[in-house]
C-alpha positions in Angstrom: 10.1 19.9 0.6 8.9 19.0 4.6 6.8 15.8 4.6 3.7 16.5 6.6 2.0 14.2 9.3 -0.2 11.6 7.2 -2.9 10.3 9.2 -5.1 8.9 6.0 -6.5 5.4 6.8 -5.3 4.1 3.5 -3.6 4.5 1.1 -1.5 5.3 4.2 2.0 6.5 5.3 5.0 4.1 4.2 8.2 4.1 6.2 10.5 7.0 4.9 13.6 4.6 4.6 11.0 2.6 2.5 10.4 5.4 0.2 13.8 6.4 -0.3 15.0 2.7 -1.3 12.3 2.9 -3.8 13.5 6.1 -5.2 16.5 4.6 -5.8 14.9 1.1 -7.2 12.6 3.1 -9.7 15.9 4.5 -11.3 18.0 1.4 -10.7 16.9 -1.9 -9.3 20.1 -3.4 -7.6 22.5 -2.5 -9.8 21.1 -3.9 -12.7 20.6 -0.2 -14.5 16.7 -0.9 -14.9 14.5 0.1 -12.7 11.6 -1.9 -10.8 8.9 -0.6 -12.7 10.3 -1.7 -16.0 11.8 -4.9 -15.1 10.2 -7.9 -16.8 8.4 -10.0 -14.0 10.2 -13.5 -15.1 13.7 -11.9 -15.6 16.0 -13.0 -12.9 16.2 -9.3 -11.3 12.5 -9.2 -10.4 12.6 -13.2 -9.2 15.0 -12.2 -7.2 12.5 -9.6 -5.5 9.7 -11.9 -5.6 11.8 -14.5 -3.5 13.4 -12.5 -1.0 10.1 -10.8 -0.2 8.2 -13.8 0.3 11.3 -15.0 2.6 11.4 -12.0 4.4 7.2 -11.9 5.3 7.9 -15.6 6.4 10.5 -14.8 8.6 8.8 -11.8 10.1 5.7 -13.4 10.7 6.7 -17.4 11.1 4.8 -18.6 8.3 5.6 -22.5 8.0 5.9 -24.0 4.7 2.3 -26.0 4.9 1.0 -22.4 3.9 1.3 -20.6 0.5 2.1 -16.7 0.8 0.3 -15.0 -2.5 0.3 -11.6 -4.1 -2.8 -11.2 -5.6 -4.8 -8.3 -7.5 -8.4 -7.0 -6.9 -7.9 -5.6 -3.2 -9.8 -7.6 -0.2 -13.2 -6.7 -1.9 -12.3 -9.3 -4.4 -11.3 -11.8 -1.5 -14.9 -11.2 -0.2 -16.0 -13.1 -3.3 -13.2 -15.2 -3.9 -13.5 -17.2 -0.6 -17.1 -18.3 -0.8 -16.7 -18.9 -4.3 -14.1 -21.3 -3.0 -15.3 -23.0 -0.3 -19.0 -22.2 0.0 -20.5 -22.5 -3.1 -21.7 -25.8 -4.5 -22.0 -27.4 -1.0 -24.6 -29.1 0.0 -26.2 -28.0 3.3 -22.9 -25.8 4.1 -22.8 -22.5 5.8 -20.1 -20.1 6.3 -20.2 -18.5 9.9 -19.4 -14.6 9.8 -18.6 -12.2 12.5 -20.3 -8.3 11.5 -18.3 -5.7 12.8 -18.9 -3.0 10.1 -19.0 -1.8 6.7 -16.2 -4.3 5.5 -17.9 -7.4 7.2 -21.0 -6.1 5.6 -19.7 -6.6 2.2 -18.2 -9.6 3.0 -21.4 -11.2 3.8 -23.3 -9.5 0.9 -21.0 -11.4 -1.2 -20.6 -14.5 0.4 -24.6 -14.7 0.3 -24.3 -14.9 -3.5 -22.8 -18.5 -3.0 -24.6 -20.2 -0.3 -26.1 -20.1 3.2 -24.3 -17.5 5.7 -24.7 -17.2 9.2 -24.5 -14.2 11.1 -22.8 -15.6 14.6 -22.7 -12.4 15.8 -22.9 -8.5 15.4 -22.6 -5.1 16.9 -24.6 -3.5 14.6 -27.2 -2.5 17.4 -24.5 -0.5 19.2 -23.5 1.6 16.0 -20.3 -0.9 15.5 -18.7 0.7 19.0 -17.4 -2.9 20.4 -16.2 -6.1 19.4 -18.9 -8.8 20.1 -18.1 -11.0 23.3 -18.2 -14.9 23.1 -21.5 -14.3 25.2 -22.7 -12.5 22.0 -21.8 -15.2 19.6 -23.7 -18.3 18.4 -22.2 -20.7 15.8 -23.8 -22.8 13.3 -23.6 -26.5 13.7 -20.3 -27.3 11.1 -19.4 -24.3 9.5 -17.4 -24.6 6.1 -15.3 -21.7 7.5 -15.3 -18.5 10.2 -14.7 -15.3 8.7 -13.9 -11.9 10.5 -12.6 -8.8 10.2 -9.5 -8.3 12.5 -9.4 -4.4 12.4 -12.6 -2.2 11.6 -11.3 1.0 10.3 -14.0 3.2 9.8 -15.2 2.8 13.8 -12.5 2.3 15.2 -12.5 -1.1 16.7 -10.3 -4.4 16.7 -10.5 -7.8 17.9 -7.7 -8.4 20.9 -7.4 -12.1 20.0 -8.9 -14.5 17.1 -12.7 -15.5 18.0 -13.5 -19.0 19.3 -14.6 -20.5 16.4 -16.2 -24.5 16.7 -13.2 -27.0 16.7 -12.0 -28.0 13.1 -13.4 -24.6 11.6 -11.3 -23.1 9.1 -10.7 -19.5 10.4 -10.4 -16.9 7.8 -9.4 -13.2 8.3 -9.5 -10.0 6.3 -6.5 -8.5 8.1 -6.0 -5.4 5.7 -5.7 -2.5 8.2 -3.5 -4.5 10.7 -1.5 -7.2 9.6 1.9 -7.0 11.2 0.9 -4.9 13.7 1.5 -7.6 16.3 2.9 -10.7 16.8 0.2 -13.2 15.2 0.4 -17.4 15.0 -0.3 -17.9 11.7 -0.9 -21.6 12.2 -4.7 -20.6 14.0 -5.8 -19.6 10.5 -6.6 -21.6 7.4 -6.4 -18.3 5.6 -5.3 -14.6 6.0 -5.9 -11.6 3.4 -4.8 -8.1 3.5 -5.1 -5.2 1.0 -1.3 -3.8 1.3 -2.4 -0.3 1.0 -2.9 0.2 4.9 0.0 -1.3 6.9 2.2 -3.3 4.0 2.8 -1.0 0.8 1.0 0.9 -2.0 -2.7 -0.2 -3.6 -2.6 -2.5 -5.7 -1.5 -5.8 -4.2 -3.2 -8.1 -1.9 -1.4 -10.6 0.3 -2.7 -13.8 1.0 -1.6 -16.3 3.2 -3.5 -19.6 3.1 -2.8 -23.1 4.5 -2.1 -25.4 1.5 -4.7 -28.1 2.6 -7.3 -25.7 3.1 -6.4 -24.4 -0.6 -6.7 -27.8 -2.3 -10.5 -28.1 -1.0 -11.5 -24.9 -3.3 -13.8 -25.5 -6.0 -12.0 -26.6 -9.3 -14.8 -25.2 -11.6 -13.7 -21.7 -11.4 -11.5 -20.1 -14.2 -8.1 -20.4 -13.6 -7.1 -16.8 -12.3 -10.2 -17.3 -9.5 -8.5 -20.5 -8.1 -6.2 -20.2 -5.3 -4.3 -23.2 -6.4 -3.4 -21.4 -9.6 -1.8 -18.8 -8.2 0.2 -21.1 -5.5 1.2 -23.7 -8.3 2.8 -20.5 -10.3 4.2 -18.7 -7.4 2.0 -15.5 -8.2 3.4 -15.7 -11.7 0.2 -17.1 -13.6 -0.1 -13.4 -15.3 1.7 -10.4 -14.9 2.0 -9.4 -10.8 2.2 -6.2 -9.4 5.5 -5.7 -9.2 6.2 -2.6 -8.0 4.1 -3.2 -4.8 5.3 -6.7 -4.3 9.0 -4.9 -4.0 7.6 -2.5 -1.6 5.9 -5.2 0.6 9.8 -6.4 0.6 11.3 -3.2 1.8 8.5 -3.0 4.6 8.9 -6.5 5.9 12.8 -5.6 5.7 11.9 -2.4 8.0 9.5 -4.1 10.3 12.6 -6.4 11.0 14.9 -3.7 11.5 12.9 -2.0 14.1 13.0 -5.4 15.9 9.9 -7.3 14.6 6.5 -7.8 15.2 6.7 -7.6 19.1 8.6 -4.4 18.7 5.9 -3.1 16.2 3.1 -4.1 18.9 4.9 -1.8 21.7 5.0 0.9 19.4 2.0 1.0 18.1 0.8 0.6 21.8 2.4 3.5 22.9 1.4 5.8 20.1 -2.4 4.7 20.8 -2.3 5.3 24.1 -0.7 8.7 23.9 -4.0 9.7 22.1 -6.2 7.5 23.9 -5.3 9.3 27.3 -5.9 12.7 25.7 -9.2 11.6 24.7 -10.2 10.5 28.1 -10.0 13.5 30.0 -10.8 16.2 27.2 -13.4 18.4 27.3 -13.2 19.1 23.5 -13.1 15.7 22.1 -14.2 12.2 23.2 -13.7 8.8 21.8 -16.5 6.8 20.5 -15.6 3.4 21.3 -16.0 0.9 23.8 -12.5 1.0 25.6 -12.3 -3.0 25.4 -12.8 -2.9 21.7 -10.2 0.2 20.9 -8.4 -0.2 17.9 -4.7 0.8 17.9 -4.3 1.4 14.2 -7.4 4.0 13.8 -8.4 6.1 16.6 -11.8 7.5 15.9 -13.3 10.9 17.7 -15.5 13.4 17.6 -16.1 16.8 19.1 -18.2 17.1 22.4 -19.8 19.8 20.3 -19.9 18.6 16.9 -20.5 21.6 15.1 -16.8 22.2 15.3 -15.7 19.5 13.9 -15.3 21.1 10.2 -12.8 23.7 11.8 -10.8 21.1 13.6 -10.3 19.1 10.5 -9.4 22.2 8.6 -7.2 23.8 11.3 -5.2 20.9 11.6 -4.5 20.4 7.9 -3.0 23.9 8.1 -1.1 22.6 11.0 0.3 20.0 8.9 -1.8 17.1 10.2 -3.5 15.9 7.4 -6.2 13.2 6.7 -8.0 13.3 10.1 -11.6 13.7 8.5 -13.8 10.6 9.7 -15.3 8.4 7.1 -18.0 9.9 5.3 -20.5 7.1 6.9 -19.8 7.8 10.7 -18.5 11.4 10.7 -16.1 13.2 13.4 -12.4 12.1 12.8 -10.3 9.6 12.8 -6.2 9.2 13.1 -4.8 6.4 11.4 -1.5 5.4 13.7 -0.2 2.2 11.3 3.1 0.7 11.7 5.0 3.3 9.5 3.5 6.5 11.6 5.9 8.4 13.9 5.1 8.8 17.5 6.0 12.5 17.0 2.8 12.9 14.7 0.4 11.6 17.4 2.1 14.0 20.0 2.0 16.8 17.2 -1.6 16.0 17.4 -2.3 16.0 20.8 -0.5 19.2 21.4 -3.1 20.8 18.7 -5.9 19.8 20.5 -4.5 21.0 23.7 -4.0 24.2 22.2 -7.6 24.2 20.8 -9.1 23.1 23.8 -7.8 26.1 25.9 -8.7 28.2 23.7 -12.2 27.2 23.5 -12.3 27.0 27.3 
């Protein structure tokens, strides 16, 4: 069977060498005669997987020992309420600052308001989320309990080029679900980073949390054990049965990134892929980008037809051509090409060639 180019925003494309190794591990993990899906999560074989996955992540991103690495469940959507439940609720006069850049930050803000005061420090909603707010558009509260932002916005195709300049001493919390480990990152600038795995790390069902240990200890102790970060840190993500297969895949993806040259190499690779498509969009008479140039995502390239009536035909013909998953999110329409770490540059070339042919046909 010939694999096609998968532009899906998530669950998304995985590196083919990882998929091949996973095929073998499902049948026989590390020569144990038992598949990874069947191993006891407390047995030596899986514990070795857990330990090497964490070690690979720490090496890949330079995660210090002062941070806990957790493998949780519930997706980023659970983190939307677990963060304010832990670090905002019950603190008199406390306010959490949020940067509002799309649907996912909107959901995070709504959950945070269940537990305390929220200050929207900046927003691009008036611009239909077509840009990342600049410092001049941002107003922080006097002493935020934490500052939260979404580093990449899959639906609108925008991405922060660097962290927001939060007030000194304010813990910085990031939802990095769709661009984690796509470029170098200084983990020490953050109190916490969380990411659903299904876009750039692995399969759906596992959420990576990187959290500074001293920040973790400030979390509420009046929560159910499953909702306390300290519980999972103290039990090495083994308080209950963890998502074992997802953890295995994350470890293999981390090894694959290292084999490609690490995060700096991923950044170079991702910039080349995005540039190829954006350069075409900037000159095309068929399609146009929808995002301000200084805010363009390297992960999710969002575009529309100049004549929007052509979009259903474009998507259908692209799918027939083996270019799958290009239909944009239902809330914004248009097209979206997701170019995560594992997506090959050959797929971008194939998409640009297809668009050029369609443009020539139309002209």
